[in-house]
C-alpha positions as CSV (number, residue, x, y, z in Angstrom):
1,M,73.6,-65.3,131.2
2,N,70.0,-64.0,131.2
3,R,68.8,-62.8,134.6
4,K,65.2,-62.0,135.6
5,F,64.8,-58.6,137.3
6,G,61.1,-58.2,136.9
7,F,61.7,-56.2,133.7
8,T,63.5,-56.8,130.5
9,L,66.6,-55.0,129.5
10,K,64.8,-53.9,126.4
11,D,62.5,-51.8,128.4
12,A,63.1,-48.2,127.2
13,K,63.3,-46.7,130.7
14,V,65.8,-49.3,131.8
15,E,67.9,-48.8,128.7
16,K,67.9,-45.0,129.2
17,A,68.9,-45.4,132.9
18,L,71.7,-47.8,132.0
19,D,72.9,-45.5,129.3
20,E,73.0,-42.6,131.8
21,V,74.9,-44.7,134.3
22,D,77.4,-45.7,131.6
23,E,78.0,-42.1,130.7
24,E,78.5,-41.2,134.3
25,L,80.9,-44.1,134.8
26,A,82.9,-43.1,131.7
27,E,83.2,-39.5,132.9
28,A,84.3,-40.5,136.3
29,T,86.8,-43.0,134.9
30,E,88.2,-40.3,132.6
31,N,88.5,-37.6,135.4
32,Y,89.5,-39.6,138.5
33,P,92.0,-42.3,139.2
34,P,90.8,-45.8,140.1
35,M,89.5,-46.5,143.6
36,R,92.5,-47.7,145.7
37,N,90.8,-49.8,148.3
38,Y,87.5,-50.9,149.8
39,H,87.5,-48.1,152.3
40,E,87.9,-45.4,149.6
41,G,85.3,-47.1,147.4
42,Y,82.9,-47.2,150.3
43,A,83.5,-43.6,151.1
44,V,82.9,-42.5,147.5
45,I,79.6,-44.5,147.3
46,L,78.5,-43.1,150.8
47,E,79.2,-39.5,149.6
48,E,77.0,-40.0,146.6
49,L,74.4,-41.7,148.7
50,D,74.4,-38.9,151.1
51,E,73.9,-36.4,148.3
52,L,70.9,-38.5,147.1
53,W,69.6,-38.5,150.7
54,D,69.9,-34.7,150.9
55,E,67.7,-34.5,147.8
56,I,65.2,-36.9,149.2
57,K,64.9,-35.0,152.5
58,K,63.8,-31.8,150.8
59,R,60.2,-30.8,151.0
60,P,58.2,-32.3,148.2
61,T,57.7,-28.8,146.7
62,E,61.5,-28.2,146.7
63,R,62.5,-31.6,145.2
64,D,63.7,-31.7,141.7
65,A,63.2,-35.0,139.8
66,K,66.2,-34.2,137.6
67,S,68.5,-33.7,140.6
68,L,67.1,-36.9,142.2
69,R,67.8,-38.9,139.0
70,N,71.3,-37.4,138.7
71,E,72.2,-38.4,142.2
72,A,70.8,-41.9,141.8
73,R,72.8,-42.3,138.6
74,Q,76.0,-41.2,140.5
75,V,75.3,-43.8,143.2
76,A,74.8,-46.5,140.6
77,A,78.0,-45.5,138.6
78,M,80.1,-45.5,141.7
79,A,78.8,-48.9,142.8
80,L,79.8,-50.2,139.3
81,R,83.2,-48.5,139.6
82,F,83.7,-50.2,142.9
83,M,83.0,-53.5,141.2
84,V,85.3,-52.8,138.3
85,D,88.2,-51.3,140.2
86,L,88.2,-53.4,143.4
87,T,86.7,-56.9,142.7
């Protein structure tokens, strides 16, 4: 099924981001057991989101784009893991 997101999945930036999320998900799956329930899944996503928020709250001169991207990728990967493990 082809969905419209305002971009195509062939967009190089989108493909790169999806590849990074896929790598993060594979690493998490290899190193940690499946999420056991919705509460645990929520807590894991919230922890990653809080880490992204901590990066966002930094002064602009102290923010690091690489760190922001890494935290965003972890949020996305854990949201996917929630979907795979629990739904």
